[in-house]
Each structure stands twice: as structure tokens, then as C-alpha cells.
N, C-alpha and C positions, 0 to 999 in steps of 0.2 A: 664798493667794488674795488678790488685791489688792482695794482698795475698790471699784473699778469692777466687778469680777467679782461681788462680794457684792451690790452694788446691782442689777446685771442679774439675778442669780439670785433675788433676793428681791423686787424691785420697790420697795425702800426707797431713797429718795434718799440720795446720798452725804452731803449736809449733815445728814440725820437720823442716819446712821451715825456721823458725827463728833460729833454732839451726844450720842448714846448712849455713845460712848467717853468723852467729856468727863465725863458723869454717872457713869461707872464701870459701866455696864450691860454693855458689851462691852470686850474688850481686844485691841489690836493687838500684833503680835509685835515690830515694829521700834522703834527709838528715835524720840522725838518729832522732827518736822521732816522725816522721810523719808516716802516714799509708804507709806501704811498697808497692811500685810499682816496678814491675819487667819487664824487656824487654822480648819480645817474645822468645828470645833464651834460656830463663831459662827452658823452656820445654825440649829442647834438653839436657841441662846440667843435669836436673833431670832424664832424660831417661838414660844418661850415668852413673849417680850415681847408679840408680837402677840396671843397667846391671852389673856394677862393683861389687855391693854388692851381686848380685845373683851368680857372679863368685867367691865370697869369698875374694874380695879385701877389705882392711880396708879403712876407710874414709881418712886416711893419704895417702894411696897409690892412691886413687881416686883423692884426692886434688892435688897431684903432677902432674896429667895429665890435670887438668883444669887450663887454663891460660886465661888472659883477651882477647887474640887474638883467642882463640879456643882451643879445646882439643889437647894435644900432647901425643900420645899413646906411652907408654913404651913397646915396643915389647918384650924385654927380660923378663919383669915382667909378661906379658900376657902368654908368652911361659912357664915360670916356674909355673904359676898358673894352666895352662892347664895340666902340668905333675902331679901336686898335685891332681887335679880333677880326672884324669885318675887313679891314685893310689887309691883314695877313691872309685871310681867305682869298681875297681878290688876287693878291700877289701869287699865292700858291696855285690858283687856277690858271693864271697867266703862264706860270712856269710849266705847269702840266700840259697846257695846250701847245706851248712851244716845243716841248720834248716830244709830244705825240706827232706834231708836224714834222720834226726832224726825223722821226722814225719812218715816216712814209714819204718824205720829200723826194721828188724825182731828180733833184740835182745829183750830179755825179759824185760829189762829196759834200760833207756837211759844211766845209769851208766855202763851198760855192752857193750855199743856201742863204739868201738874204735874211730870211726869217730867223734862222738859227744864229747867224752872225749878230743880229740885233739882240737876241737873247743872251749871247755870250758877252756882248758889250754891256748890257744892263747888269749882268752878274758881276762883271769885272769892276763896275762902279760901286758895288756894295749893295745895290738894291735895284729892283725894277722901278724905273720912273713911270709917271703917268702915261707918257707917250708910248712906251713899250707895252704897258698894261692894256691901253686902249687898242693897240694893234692886234692883240690876241683875244681881247674880250668879245664875248657874245652875250646876249641877254641871258641872265641866269634863270 
């Protein structure tokens, strides 16, 4: 399959495919300088790259799982990334609840709303801490 076919089937730009090849994430069959031809398994490799990126893995982390004999999944890395994603979800839910509260808060202004002030303070510190999260948290 040539590079244009891979790009068309995956929706990944040819320039990105060349970059992935340069990084060692995918391998073409022909010698350098010729039109790139890829084995059919490149589609699986690209799917794994897309999944890894969607899960927040860096290209270096993804590359460590791609071997010439097939993917070698780092289960500890995936478990740690899942914990990070769960924390992000909790944080976003807390922010969402705070914003929804501010939208319907009976206080005369948002500055008078203790809940909204708590959310602002947490945001100013760079992240919502556990105290603020638990304030907005309800059972999921």
C-alpha cells in the first residue's frame, strides 16, 4: 500500500505518516528516497497510535510499545494513564458542577456566591484541589 492509499484510508496526512516513519513509529517497505510503500499491518499500528494519543500517551510512550514483532503493551503505563484520566474526569465534573451552580446561584452577584468564589480560588491556584473537588462531588 503506498503512502497516498494509507493517508486516504486513515485520514492521516502524508506529512504525518512521514513524521511517524522518521520517529520509528511505522516502517515502510522500500529503500529511502523511493515512494513509500507500507505493509497492511501499518493500519493496525496507526490505529494503536491514534488510540494511544486519545488516551494521552506521548509518541515516545507509544513508540516503546511498537516493536517489529507487534505491539507490546505496557500494562503499568496504561493503568497509570487510566488513573490520570479518571482524575481529569473528576476535576472536569467538579468544574462543571461549580459552573452550573453559579448559573443558578441565588446570590446577587457571582462574587457573593461562596461556592463560585471557591471555584475561582481553585482555578487561580492552577488546579482544583481535593477539598474543592469534594465540595462539588456527588456520587457518580
